[in-house]
N, C-alpha and C positions, 0 to 999 in steps of 0.2 A: 120213559125215563132213559137217560143215557147211562151206560156202564161207567164205573169209575176207572180212571187211568191207573193201571197197576205198575206202569213203568217197564213192562216186559217188551222186549224187542222181538219183532216177528223174524222167523228164520229167513235167510237170504233166498231169493228166487234162483232157480237153476237156469232160467232163461237168460240169453244175452241181454246186455244193456239196451240195445236198439231193437229189441223184439217188437214187431208190429209197428214200428215207427216209419218204415220206408216201404211204401207200396211198390209193387213190381213195375208199375208204369208201362212204358212202351217196350219193355224187354221182348215182348212177343214178336216184334218185327224180325228178330233173328231166326226163331224156329219156323216162322211162316216163310221167310225167304229161303231157308234151307229145304223146306218141303217143296217149294216151287222148283228149286234147283234139282231135287231128286226127280220130279216129274219131267223136267227138261232133260235130265241125264238119260232117262229111258226113252224119251221121244226124239231128241235131237242130237245127243252125244255129249262127250266129256267137255269139249271146248265151250259149247254154249252154256253148260251147267256152271262152268268156272266163271263165265261172265256174269251169270245170275248171282253167284255167291259174292263176286266183287261188287256188284251193284247193291246187294243187300248190305254189305259192310259200309259202302259209301253213304247209303241212306241213313244207316244207324249213326255214322259220324256226323252227318248234317243235323240229325235230330238231337244228338248230344250237344252240338254246337249252338243250336238255335233255341232250344227249350230250357226252361228253368229246372232246377234240381228236382223239384217235386214231381215233374211230369216224366222225367226220363227213367226213374226207378232203377231197374236192374242194369241199365246201361251205364250207370254211374259207378265207377270203380275207383278211380283216383281223381286227380284234378281234371278240369274240363280240357285243358290243353293236352295233357297226357293221354286222355281217353280218345280225343279226336285224332291226334297224331298216330296213335297205335292202330285205330280202326282204318285210317287212310293208308298207313303203311301196309297193313294186311291186305287191303283192297288192291293196292298197287302190285304187291307180290303175287296175288292170285291172278290178276290181269296179265302180268308178264308170263307167268307159268302157263296160263291158258292160251295165250297168243303164240307161244313157242312150242306148244305141245303138238307132236306129230304121232298120230296113232294110225297104223296101217292094218 
């Protein structure tokens, strides 16, 4: 038998409205790329590590551009154009800094 409807409203949940609705998707590309950059840093130097970081940011920008919303997960922050432009600008900045870096 079902219980009668008493008209009581359940207390509001303390969780955010989008709790559990957005999987993390391919966000793991960033920490994997940064881990590879750390290995390169200790084996080849700062300049090479900077190029790896720039490459990681570029790959993330391309993933954000090419894949649908459900697949990118944690890479989705704002609109697609804004996310891609931000990631590419960061990649360009890291590339320029790495290319002009002189450590003696």
